[in-house]
C-alpha positions as CSV (number, residue, x, y, z in Angstrom):
1,M,63.0,23.5,-74.8
2,I,61.6,26.5,-72.9
3,F,58.2,24.8,-73.0
4,F,59.5,21.6,-71.4
5,K,61.4,23.6,-68.7
6,Q,58.1,25.2,-67.8
7,I,56.4,21.9,-67.7
8,R,59.1,20.5,-65.4
9,K,58.8,23.5,-63.0
10,I,55.0,23.0,-62.9
11,V,55.3,19.3,-62.2
12,F,58.0,19.8,-59.6
13,G,55.8,22.5,-57.9
14,L,52.9,20.2,-57.9
15,F,55.1,17.4,-56.4
16,L,56.2,19.7,-53.6
17,I,52.6,20.7,-52.8
18,L,51.4,17.1,-52.8
19,L,54.4,16.1,-50.6
20,N,53.5,18.9,-48.1
21,I,49.9,17.8,-48.1
22,A,51.0,14.2,-47.5
23,V,53.3,15.2,-44.7
24,H,50.6,17.3,-42.9
25,A,48.0,14.6,-43.4
26,Q,50.2,11.8,-42.2
27,K,49.4,10.5,-38.7
28,Y,51.9,11.1,-35.9
29,E,51.8,9.6,-32.4
30,I,51.9,11.9,-29.4
31,N,55.0,10.6,-27.6
32,S,54.9,13.0,-24.6
33,I,53.4,16.3,-23.3
34,Q,56.0,18.2,-21.4
35,I,54.8,21.0,-19.1
36,S,57.2,23.5,-17.4
37,G,56.7,26.6,-15.3
38,N,53.7,25.3,-13.4
39,E,55.2,25.6,-10.0
40,K,51.8,26.0,-8.2
41,T,49.3,24.8,-10.8
42,K,48.5,21.1,-10.8
43,E,49.3,19.4,-14.1
44,Q,45.7,18.0,-14.4
45,I,44.4,21.6,-14.7
46,I,46.5,22.1,-17.8
47,L,45.9,18.7,-19.3
48,R,42.1,19.3,-19.1
49,K,42.5,22.0,-21.8
50,I,44.2,19.6,-24.2
51,P,41.8,17.4,-26.3
52,F,44.4,14.7,-26.8
53,S,46.9,12.7,-24.7
54,A,50.1,10.7,-25.0
55,G,49.5,7.7,-27.3
56,D,46.9,9.5,-29.5
57,S,47.6,9.7,-33.3
58,L,46.9,12.9,-35.2
59,S,48.0,14.9,-38.2
60,I,50.3,17.9,-38.2
61,N,47.5,20.1,-39.6
62,Y,45.2,19.2,-36.7
63,L,48.0,19.7,-34.2
64,E,49.0,23.1,-35.4
65,N,45.4,24.3,-35.4
66,E,44.8,22.8,-32.0
67,I,47.9,24.5,-30.5
68,I,46.3,27.9,-31.1
69,N,43.1,26.7,-29.3
70,I,45.0,25.2,-26.4
71,K,47.0,28.4,-26.0
72,Q,43.7,30.4,-25.9
73,R,42.1,28.0,-23.4
74,L,45.1,28.2,-21.0
75,E,45.2,32.0,-21.2
76,L,41.5,32.1,-20.5
77,L,42.1,30.4,-17.2
78,G,43.6,33.6,-15.9
79,L,46.4,31.6,-14.2
80,F,49.3,32.5,-16.5
81,N,50.9,35.7,-17.7
82,F,52.5,33.9,-20.7
83,V,51.8,30.6,-22.5
84,D,54.2,29.3,-25.2
85,I,53.6,26.0,-27.0
86,S,55.9,24.2,-29.4
87,Y,56.4,20.7,-30.8
88,S,59.1,18.5,-32.3
89,T,59.0,15.3,-34.4
90,N,61.4,12.5,-35.0
91,N,62.0,9.8,-37.6
92,Q,59.6,7.4,-35.8
93,N,56.7,9.7,-36.5
94,N,56.5,10.7,-32.9
95,I,55.6,14.1,-31.5
96,D,56.8,15.7,-28.3
97,L,54.6,18.7,-27.2
98,N,56.2,21.3,-25.1
99,I,54.2,23.8,-23.0
100,E,56.1,26.6,-21.2
101,L,54.2,28.7,-18.7
102,I,54.9,31.8,-16.6
103,E,52.5,31.7,-13.7
104,R,50.8,34.8,-12.2
105,W,51.0,35.9,-8.6
106,Y,48.1,34.1,-6.8
107,L,47.8,35.7,-3.3
108,W,46.6,39.3,-3.3
109,I,46.1,41.3,-0.1
110,Y,45.6,44.8,-1.2
111,P,44.0,48.0,0.2
112,I,40.8,49.3,-1.4
113,L,40.7,53.0,-2.4
114,E,38.1,53.8,-5.0
115,V,35.5,56.4,-5.9
116,G,32.0,55.5,-4.8
117,D,30.3,57.3,-7.7
118,L,29.4,55.7,-11.0
119,N,32.9,56.5,-12.3
120,F,35.7,59.0,-11.9
121,D,34.0,61.6,-14.1
122,T,30.8,61.7,-12.0
123,Y,33.0,61.9,-8.9
124,I,34.8,65.0,-10.2
125,S,31.7,66.7,-11.5
126,N,29.5,66.0,-8.4
127,K,32.3,67.4,-6.1
128,K,31.2,65.1,-3.4
129,F,34.7,64.1,-2.4
130,D,33.6,62.1,0.6
131,R,32.1,59.4,-1.8
132,I,35.1,57.2,-1.3
133,N,35.3,53.5,-0.7
134,Y,38.2,52.1,1.3
135,G,39.1,48.8,3.0
136,L,41.0,45.6,2.4
137,S,40.5,42.7,0.0
138,L,42.1,39.2,0.1
139,E,42.0,37.0,-2.9
140,K,43.6,33.6,-3.1
141,H,43.7,32.5,-6.7
142,N,44.6,29.0,-7.8
143,F,44.0,27.7,-4.3
144,Q,45.7,24.3,-3.8
145,G,46.9,24.6,-7.4
146,K,43.5,23.6,-8.7
147,N,42.2,26.9,-10.1
148,Q,40.0,27.5,-7.0
149,L,39.3,31.0,-5.8
150,I,38.7,32.3,-2.3
151,K,37.7,36.0,-1.8
152,I,37.2,38.0,1.4
153,K,36.4,41.7,1.2
154,L,36.0,44.3,3.9
155,R,35.0,47.6,2.3
156,L,34.0,50.8,4.2
157,G,33.1,54.3,3.2
158,F,30.4,55.3,0.7
159,K,29.3,51.8,-0.1
160,E,30.1,49.3,2.6
161,Q,30.5,45.7,1.6
162,Y,31.4,42.6,3.6
163,S,31.7,39.5,1.5
164,L,33.1,35.9,1.4
165,S,33.0,33.6,-1.6
166,Y,34.5,30.4,-2.9
167,F,34.7,29.0,-6.4
168,N,35.9,25.6,-7.7
169,E,36.0,25.1,-11.5
170,A,36.3,21.3,-11.3
171,S,35.1,19.2,-8.3
172,N,36.8,16.0,-7.1
173,I,33.6,14.1,-7.9
174,N,33.5,15.0,-11.6
175,P,36.1,17.4,-13.3
176,K,33.3,18.7,-15.6
177,L,31.3,19.8,-12.6
178,G,32.1,23.1,-10.9
179,Y,30.4,24.9,-8.0
180,F,30.4,28.2,-6.1
181,V,29.0,29.6,-2.9
182,G,29.1,33.0,-1.3
183,T,27.5,35.8,0.7
184,D,27.5,39.6,0.7
185,F,26.2,42.3,3.0
186,F,25.9,45.9,1.7
187,R,24.8,49.0,3.5
188,M,24.9,52.7,2.6
189,K,24.3,56.1,4.2
190,E,23.7,57.7,0.8
191,S,22.6,55.9,-2.3
192,I,21.3,56.2,-5.9
193,I,17.6,55.5,-5.5
194,A,16.2,56.8,-8.9
195,S,17.1,58.5,-12.1
196,K,15.6,61.8,-13.2
197,N,16.1,62.7,-16.9
198,F,18.6,59.8,-16.8
199,E,20.7,61.5,-14.2
200,P,21.2,59.5,-11.0
201,V,19.3,60.8,-7.9
202,Y,21.2,60.5,-4.6
203,Y,19.3,60.2,-1.3
204,S,20.5,60.5,2.3
205,K,19.0,61.2,5.8
206,N,20.5,63.1,8.7
207,E,19.2,60.8,11.5
208,E,20.6,59.0,14.5
209,N,20.8,55.8,12.3
210,P,22.1,57.2,9.0
211,Y,22.0,54.0,7.0
212,I,19.2,54.2,4.5
213,F,20.0,51.0,2.6
214,R,20.9,47.4,3.4
215,H,21.1,44.4,1.2
216,I,21.9,40.8,2.2
217,N,22.7,38.3,-0.6
218,A,23.5,34.6,-0.2
219,Y,24.0,32.4,-3.2
220,T,25.2,29.0,-4.5
221,G,25.4,27.5,-7.9
222,L,26.7,24.8,-10.2
223,S,28.4,24.7,-13.6
224,Y,28.8,21.8,-16.0
225,K,31.3,21.7,-18.8
226,L,29.7,20.4,-22.0
227,N,33.0,20.8,-24.0
228,L,36.2,22.8,-23.7
229,S,34.5,26.1,-24.4
230,T,30.8,25.5,-23.4
231,R,29.2,25.4,-20.0
232,I,25.7,25.4,-18.5
233,K,25.2,27.0,-15.1
234,S,22.6,27.4,-12.5
235,K,22.3,29.7,-9.5
236,F,20.0,29.7,-6.4
237,A,20.1,32.9,-4.3
238,Y,18.4,34.7,-1.4
239,N,18.1,38.5,-1.4
240,Q,16.8,40.7,1.4
241,Y,16.5,44.5,0.9
242,S,15.7,46.9,3.7
243,S,15.7,50.7,3.3
244,N,14.5,53.9,4.8
245,I,13.6,56.0,1.8
246,E,10.9,58.6,1.4
247,Y,10.8,59.4,-2.3
248,E,7.9,59.6,-4.6
249,G,7.6,56.6,-6.9
250,F,10.3,54.6,-5.1
251,G,8.0,51.8,-4.0
252,D,8.4,49.4,-1.1
253,N,11.3,49.8,1.3
254,N,11.4,46.3,2.5
255,F,11.2,43.1,0.5
256,R,12.9,39.7,0.2
257,F,12.9,37.0,-2.5
258,F,14.5,33.8,-3.6
259,E,16.0,33.7,-7.1
260,L,16.6,30.8,-9.5
261,S,18.4,31.1,-12.8
262,G,20.0,29.1,-15.5
263,K,22.6,30.1,-18.0
264,F,24.2,28.8,-21.2
265,E,27.7,30.1,-22.1
266,N,30.0,29.5,-25.1
267,D,33.3,31.3,-24.7
268,K,35.9,31.3,-27.5
269,R,37.6,34.6,-26.8
270,T,41.3,35.0,-26.7
271,N,41.1,36.9,-23.4
272,K,38.2,37.4,-20.9
273,Y,38.9,41.1,-20.2
274,F,40.3,42.6,-23.4
275,P,39.9,40.1,-26.3
276,V,41.0,40.9,-29.9
277,S,39.5,37.8,-31.5
278,G,36.9,35.1,-30.9
279,H,33.3,35.3,-29.5
280,L,31.2,34.9,-26.4
281,L,27.6,33.8,-26.5
282,S,25.5,33.6,-23.3
283,F,21.8,33.3,-22.5
284,E,20.3,33.6,-19.1
285,I,16.7,33.1,-17.7
286,A,16.2,34.3,-14.2
287,K,13.1,34.0,-12.0
288,L,13.0,36.5,-9.1
289,G,10.4,35.6,-6.5
290,L,9.6,31.9,-5.8
291,I,7.6,32.4,-2.6
292,K,4.8,34.9,-1.8
293,Y,5.3,36.7,1.5
294,T,2.3,38.1,3.4
295,N,4.2,40.8,5.4
296,Y,6.5,41.9,2.6
297,Y,6.2,43.2,-1.0
298,S,6.2,40.1,-3.2
299,V,8.7,40.2,-6.1
300,N,7.5,38.3,-9.2
301,Q,9.8,39.0,-12.0
302,L,11.2,37.2,-15.0
303,I,14.4,38.3,-16.8
304,L,15.7,37.2,-20.1
305,D,19.3,38.3,-20.8
306,L,21.1,37.5,-24.1
307,N,24.7,38.5,-24.8
308,F,26.8,38.0,-28.0
309,D,30.3,39.5,-28.3
310,F,32.3,39.2,-31.5
311,Y,35.9,40.1,-32.0
312,Q,37.8,40.0,-35.3
313,K,41.3,40.9,-36.4
314,L,41.0,42.9,-39.6
315,G,44.7,43.1,-40.5
316,Q,48.1,43.3,-38.8
317,K,47.1,46.3,-36.8
318,F,43.3,46.8,-37.0
319,F,40.7,45.0,-34.9
320,Y,36.9,45.1,-34.9
321,S,34.6,44.3,-32.0
322,T,30.9,44.4,-31.2
323,Q,29.4,43.6,-27.8
324,S,25.6,43.1,-28.0
325,N,23.1,42.7,-25.1
326,F,19.3,42.1,-25.1
327,V,17.4,42.3,-21.8
328,Y,13.7,41.8,-21.2
329,H,11.9,42.3,-17.9
330,Y,8.5,40.9,-17.2
331,N,7.0,41.9,-13.9
332,S,3.5,40.8,-12.8
333,E,3.4,43.6,-10.2
334,E,2.6,47.2,-11.2
335,H,5.9,48.5,-10.0
336,T,9.5,47.3,-10.5
337,N,11.8,48.3,-7.6
338,F,14.7,50.5,-8.7
339,W,17.2,48.0,-7.3
340,L,16.0,45.1,-9.5
341,Y,16.5,46.7,-13.0
342,R,19.3,45.5,-15.2
343,S,19.9,49.0,-16.3
344,I,21.9,50.6,-19.0
345,G,24.6,52.2,-16.9
346,Y,26.9,51.1,-14.1
347,N,29.0,48.3,-15.7
348,N,26.7,47.9,-18.7
349,Y,27.1,51.4,-20.0
350,L,27.2,53.0,-23.5
351,R,30.3,55.1,-24.0
352,G,29.4,58.8,-23.9
353,L,26.6,58.0,-21.5
354,D,28.9,56.7,-18.7
355,N,27.3,59.1,-16.1
356,L,23.7,58.2,-16.9
357,I,21.3,55.4,-15.7
358,I,18.6,54.2,-18.0
359,N,16.0,51.8,-16.6
360,T,14.1,50.0,-19.3
361,E,11.4,47.3,-19.7
362,A,13.5,46.0,-22.6
363,H,16.6,47.0,-24.5
364,A,18.9,45.8,-27.2
365,L,22.3,47.5,-27.4
366,A,25.5,47.1,-29.4
367,R,28.9,48.6,-28.5
368,N,30.9,48.8,-31.8
369,S,34.6,49.6,-31.9
370,I,37.4,49.7,-34.4
371,R,40.9,49.7,-32.8
372,Y,44.3,50.3,-34.2
373,N,47.4,48.9,-32.4
374,I,49.7,51.9,-31.9
375,F,52.3,50.1,-29.8
376,E,52.8,46.6,-28.5
377,R,55.5,45.2,-26.2
378,K,54.6,41.5,-26.2
379,R,57.2,40.6,-23.5
380,S,59.7,42.7,-21.5
381,E,61.7,42.0,-18.4
382,V,62.7,44.4,-15.8
383,K,64.6,43.0,-12.8
384,L,62.8,45.0,-10.0
385,T,61.5,42.3,-7.7
386,G,63.3,39.2,-8.6
387,L,59.9,37.5,-9.2
388,K,59.1,36.6,-12.7
389,Q,55.3,37.0,-11.9
390,F,56.0,40.7,-11.9
391,D,59.3,41.3,-13.7
392,V,58.1,39.9,-17.0
393,F,55.3,42.0,-18.4
394,Y,53.5,43.2,-21.6
395,F,52.1,46.5,-22.6
396,T,49.8,47.5,-25.5
397,I,48.3,50.8,-26.7
398,Y,45.3,51.0,-29.0
399,A,43.6,54.0,-30.7
400,N,39.9,53.4,-31.1
401,A,36.8,54.9,-32.7
402,F,33.4,53.7,-31.6
403,C,29.6,54.0,-32.0
404,D,27.4,52.5,-29.3
405,I,23.6,52.2,-30.0
406,A,20.7,51.0,-27.9
407,F,17.0,50.6,-28.8
408,T,15.0,50.8,-25.6
409,K,11.5,50.6,-24.3
410,P,10.1,53.1,-23.6
411,H,12.9,55.6,-24.3
412,G,13.6,54.9,-28.0
413,L,17.0,55.2,-29.7
414,I,20.0,56.1,-27.6
415,M,23.5,56.6,-29.0
416,G,27.0,57.5,-28.0
417,A,30.0,57.9,-30.3
418,G,33.6,59.1,-30.1
419,A,37.3,58.1,-30.1
420,G,39.9,57.4,-27.6
421,I,42.9,55.5,-26.3
422,D,43.1,52.1,-24.5
423,L,46.2,51.0,-22.5
424,V,46.3,47.3,-21.7
425,T,48.9,45.7,-19.5
426,Y,49.6,42.5,-17.6
427,Y,47.2,41.1,-15.0
428,D,44.5,42.4,-17.4
429,R,44.5,46.0,-16.2
430,T,43.0,48.5,-18.7
431,L,42.9,52.3,-18.7
432,S,40.8,54.1,-21.2
433,F,40.5,57.7,-22.2
434,Y,37.9,58.9,-24.7
435,Y,36.1,61.9,-26.0
436,A,32.4,61.1,-26.8
437,Y,29.0,62.5,-27.7
438,N,25.6,61.2,-26.8
439,N,22.1,62.1,-28.2
440,L,20.3,62.4,-24.8
441,N,21.9,65.5,-23.5
442,Q,23.7,66.3,-26.8
443,N,27.0,66.9,-25.1
444,F,30.6,66.1,-25.8
445,N,32.6,65.0,-22.7
446,I,36.0,63.5,-21.8
447,F,35.7,60.2,-19.9
448,V,38.2,58.0,-18.0
449,Q,37.6,54.4,-17.2
450,Y,39.9,52.0,-15.3
451,K,39.1,48.3,-15.2
452,S,40.7,45.6,-13.2
453,P,39.7,41.9,-13.6
454,F,36.4,41.0,-12.1
455,I,36.0,37.3,-12.0
456,K,32.5,36.2,-12.6
457,Y,31.4,32.8,-11.3
458,Y,28.1,33.1,-13.1
């Protein structure tokens, strides 16, 4: 009797498994796609991120997997603070898909007050407290509800910048085709013009016209969406540099060039600014110098730039990430101007070497991190402003350990390692504190990095 009872249990269990498989494999028809919370955003912007439409037939398995992908794609737009997706079925094998959104605030007019040095640590250690940038920035996100962006910046102080740009992810002619256009003017009275023992060298002049550096940049470009996560892009730009610098080895003060570049990009990250899973693959070829000038130094440079970022959840609390970058410069001229290097430093730094600038002919680097989620508040509401764009927020704290490595030509192996804390909150703001060591000056230091979203058209 016991034997037969066991057989019945096994048969019944197999029946339930087969029934579950049959239910999930069964085709259902999408009856409706209901979207709520998009007070500004046009519905077509959201529907473009959904690979099916009303009337299509699909399985529950496919739908549940695709809901995860749709949520990630909508979050990557940067238009919403929160995205919730659910579905319901009925006896007629119909599915109703429900998408609930909380939009972000789209018009930002804010004062600029920032350090002009490489970062906060160099600002404190250099004790040049007049290296401050200040001004005003206007950003209109989601212009016309079509995920278009207009930016106007007026920045004075240490590094002056006057800029205007426009970006449209999907044109009216073809929703797969996007485009961007913009111009920048920079000028400085004091600037980094070289690196000595990897330390930045600052240069200034006490003259009637104190500006030693000017840069005009005008650009336009196109992007074409191959699928929901893959784009190809192209950019055409004009650059004009003029400076008044007398420093050994600096090279020509005045030069201009046209630039043409192409880029392939596959982005499957959960978030553009602080992802915890997914990957980003991009490859760029850039040609600097399309025309030879008789009265100016002729730039003739080829740049290959490959990036692969990988993010993986290791468990309920642990996360692993590696951000890798390979850059190769080919220059037919004897000298590469300091401004034209894609250096290790600035925004492409190794932790522990935040204050250094390393110009290379070629480099391959990897930033490796293991993070532990100490605290996470997925959604909280505080009724301060009466606006859900600000009153509903999230907050996460991670502890991290890292080891960043670069192989460079001609400097060899470079490494930074340490541990720290990352604080991440809504509107993709990140504040990081870490204690790190590097093998160049063999020092331990405390570093502070604050990052706000920087939207890249290209």
